[in-house]
N, C-alpha and C positions, 0 to 999 in steps of 0.2 A: 806793110811789112815791118811795124816797130819792131818786133823782136831781133831783126837783122843789126840794127844800128850797133848794138852792143859788142858785134862779133869784132875782131883782128880782121883787117884786109891783109891776106896775103901774096904778093907776088908771084907769077908764076914760077919765076926760078925756085923761089920756095917750096911751091907744091912739086914742082921737078925733084927737088932735092928730098924730099921728105916722100914721095910715093916712089923711090927707087925702088928696085925687088931688093928684099930683104936679103941679110946675108949673116953669117955668123950664129951666134946662140942670142936670141929676141927677149927682150925684157915686154912681157905683157901681161894682161887681166884677161880673164875670161868672164862673158856675161850670158849667163844661161837661163832659160826655162826647162831644167832639167827633166822635171817629172810630167811635162805636157805629152810625150809621146816615148818614143825608145832611143831615138836617135842622138840626141844631145847626151846620153850617158855613153854610147860609143865613142864619141868625139870626145868627152872630158876623159875618157880612158885613155884614147889615143895621147891625148896631149898631156895626161900625169906618166905615161910610156914613153914620151918624147921630152923629158925634160935636160937631154943635152943639147935640144935645138932652144928649148922654149925656157927661160926661167919666170916662173909663172909667180909672180909678185901678188895677185889676189883672184879670187873666184867670188863671182857675184850670182846672186840668185833674183831671176829676173821675174816679173808677174805674167799668168796666163789664165786663158777662161774659153771655153769653147760656147759658155752661155749665148753669145751673139748667133753663132752657127746653128744652135740646137734650136732658136726662136725662128730662125730663116727655116729651118729643114721643117719644121709643125707647120708654119704658116703655107709653106708649099704642099704640105699632106692635108691641112684645111681647102683650099683651090683644090685639088687633085678631088677631095670629097666632093664638091660642087657638080653639079650636073649642068649648068650653063652658067654664063656672065661674066666668064673671068675677063678681066681688062689686060690691056697688052704688058702692061706691067707684071701684074698675076702671071699671064704666061710666059712671061723671060723667067720669073722666079720658079715657075712649076720645071720648065724645060732646064734651070740649072739643077735641081733637086731630084729629078725624076728617077735615073737612075739607080742613085742611094735608097730613095722611097722602094723603087720595085725589089731592090736586094732584100732590105728589110722586112717587106711583106713577104718574102719568100721564105725567110728562115724565122719567122713568126715574132718579130720585135716590132713590139706597138712604141712607135718613134712618140709617142706621147710619156710614155712611160719611163721615169727617169732612170729606176734602178735597173731595167730592160737595156738601156742604151748603155748606162755606163756604170757595169757591175763592180767595179774597182772603185768608184767614187774619184778619179782622178780627172777627168774632162769637164764634169759639169759642174764647176766650182767658180767661186768669184776670184778676182784678180790677186787679190792677198791673198788668199789661200792657195793659190795656186804658186805663188813666191816662196809662202811657207814650205810647201811639199818640194820645192824644189830645191830650196838649201836642205832640208833632212835627206833628198836622193844625192845632192852632192856629196854628203859627208859619209854616207851608203856606200857610192862608187870607190872614193877613197879608200875607204875600209876594206873592200872587195880585193884592192890593189895592195893594201897592207901599206899605203901612204899614208903618214900623219899630218895633215895640211888644218886642221881646224882653225887655228890661227889664222887662215888665210882665207877663212870664207865667210862671205858677209849677206845681212838679209838686205835684200833691194826694196824699190816701190811694192806700196800695198796697194796702188790702185793706178788708172792710169792718167795721162795729162788731160787736164780740161781747159786749161790757158797757161799761153806762153809766159805770164806773169805770175803762175803759179807752181812751179817747179816741185817733186815730190822731193824732200828730203830723206835720206836714209843712209844707213850704214854703208852700203853699198857705194852710193854717191859720193859719202865723204871720202872712202880709202881711194877712189878715182880721182879725186882733184888732188889729194894728198900727193898718192905717186905721179899722178902726172907732173905737177910742180918739181920732180926731181929731174924730169925728163926735159929734153930740149930738141930743138929741129934737128939737128945732127943726128942723136940717139933716142928718137921718139917712142913713146911708149905705147903699144900695141892693144887696141881694145878688140877685142874678138867677139862681135857680137851675134850670138846664135837664136835669139830672141825679141820679142817687143824691145823697142828702144828707150824704154821709158828711163832707165837708170840713165843711160849715155845722153841721153836729151836733158834730164834733170842736172846732170854734173855740168853740161854744157851752160845750162840756164845760170846755175847759181855760181858759177868761175869760167864765163865767157873766154878769158886768156889761154886756158890748157889747151882751147883748138890750134896754138901755135906749137905746142907739144906732144901731142896724141896724133894717130893714124887710128880711124876706125875701118874695122877688117868685119862686113856685113853681108849675110846673105839673106836673101828674098827675093820675091817677084821675078818678072821677066826681064831679058835684055834689054836694055834703053833704047833699043832699035824697035822693038815690036810695039805695035800698035793695035792688034786683035789680042786682045786681054781676054783669055776666055775661063781660067781658073782663078780663084781667089787667092792671094799670100797671107798665108797665118800670121808668119813675123811682121808684115807689112800691114794687115787689115788692124790688128788689135789693137795699135798707137798710133793711129792715122797723125795725129799733131807730132808725134816722137818722129817718124817717119819722114814728112815734110822738111822738119828741122833740120836733118841731117843732109838733105839736098840741097838748104837754103843758108844755112848758117857758114858754109865753107870752109867746115872742117875737113881735113885733108881725110880722103874716103877711098877704099878698095872695095865695090861693089861685087861681090858674086851672085852672079842670078840663080836663082832658085830652078826654075823653067828652064830648060833647053838646056844647062849646062850641071849645077848639083843635082838635077833628076837623073844624071846617068849613072850615081852612085846606088844602083839597085841590086840586092841582096838577096840571094835566096835560102832557103832552108836546108838544101844540102850543104850549101857553103858553110853554112852555121855550125851543121853537124861534123863538118869534115875541118874545120881549121878554127872554132870557137869553142863549142862545145870539149869541154876537159878541160880546157887552157886555164887551170887555176881557177879561184873563186869568183874573179871577176867574167872568165869565159862562160863560167857555167851560170852566173846570174845575166849576161847579157844573152845567151841564149834563152832564159827562163821570159827573159823580156820581151824576145821575138816570140816565144810562142804563146804567149800570154798579151800579146800587143791589146791595150787599150781602148785603141780606136778599129778593132775588127767589128766589135758590136755597133760602134759609132756608125760605120761604114758600111754595114751589113754584111760583112764578108765573114765565113766560118769553117773554112779551110786554106791550108797554105800549097795546095798542088798546082805545079806551074804558076805559081805567084812568087813574086820578090817584093821587097819592101825598101823605100828609097832612104837611104842612111844620110840626108842632106847637110848634115853639119859638118861633116868630116872634110867639107870643103875649105872652110878656114882655114883649118890647121894644116892642110894640103899646102896652102898658098904659101903661108910661114915658112913650113917645114922644106919645101923645094918647090920655088913659084914657077920651075916648068911643069911641073905637076898640073898647074890651073894657070896655061897660058893668058896674056892679059896685056891691055892696052891702055895708055891715058886720052881721055877723050873730052870733052866741054860737057859738064854738068849740065843736066835735063832739068826740068821743073817737075814735080809729081802733083797729081791733081787729086783732089781730097777721093776720088772713085777709083784711086790707083793707077793712072795711066800717066804716061809721060807725054810733055809736051816741050816744044825750044820756041825759044824767040828771036829776033833778029841779031840783039846783040849778044857776044859770047859772055859766057860765066866763067868761074872758076874749074879748074882741072881737077877730073876724078879718075882713079884706074877701074877699068872692067874687065872680067874675065869672060874670055869669050870658047873654052872649051877644058877640058878636064880629062887628065889621065886616068881613068877609074881603074884599071888593072894595077899600077904603079902605086897607087893608094893603099890599096888593099893588100899587096904583096907585103908593103912596110906595116899595118896593121896587126896581118898575120903573124907577121915573124916577130914582131916585138910583144903579141901574146904569149907567141910558146917560148921566147927567151924568159918573159916572166915567170911563165910557169915553171922553167927550170927542165 
């Protein structure tokens, strides 16, 4: 792991100091794939409504693409169409996608028809296009809130990492490095990552010394104690080199598992209609996003009856605004394999902080209250 040699070695005392629970007004930057579905817009709106607690120095557009998932889904459809001859690997792929394929078939969507499965043209895009769309979406969310932050919004990576010696230079990575250099171990810059980690990993590879001045707060995957991984994690799988670097580099990390923890942040349509719709331009826009979710056709969903949608990315901001809303503990960092599984070796590693649970109701009460106050 030659990429590890360039990173500073922190002591346990340094980790414990940098990973202490935050308090006061926190200086941070936000790294977000805002247009990939709908949860980033909710999270970004909450952050911009919480600037009494969050001193937001920059907002970065991260790349995203569902093309890899679409190809996997189409491969499963081709296997399903075969009468016989499926290998063990084919059977596993079909099992992973069977429910989604059946739902698509029931509502008459052809898995091979790009326009039918992505009618809004926002999921089946190249990573660079996803980044550009996210940049525009960040500005739109701010506009709906009446917040002028255009000078703090930066375009990020136009592709994922292919090698550790080829970081992706971008305006976002440059700004992250510049801002981190004004921070310290005593007052670190919090990097709130709610998408693929390409921008963050590139900044670390371009300027390894900033790992002594930042704390990355990232949501993805399963708790590090879980060995039975049953669902893919979009934030993790998109750029696996970047995801692995996060755990290998030794940068101070607050890891907020999506499954089992962030997954508790389900939000229903009746709640949207009661406490979001009509709360200003941003409330109406979030309601529109909820009712026009681009992932409904992709996942073969057609109606909202008795269904909720997980607003995963609120967890990052919850931990900063009120750490007790996402209880956490310090643990030794695991290794992350290329197939998204955790493993450990005999020798202990550096320390990270990992969330154990979440106070779903407290988070939504704060979010709804701030929407109402902003709407007057």
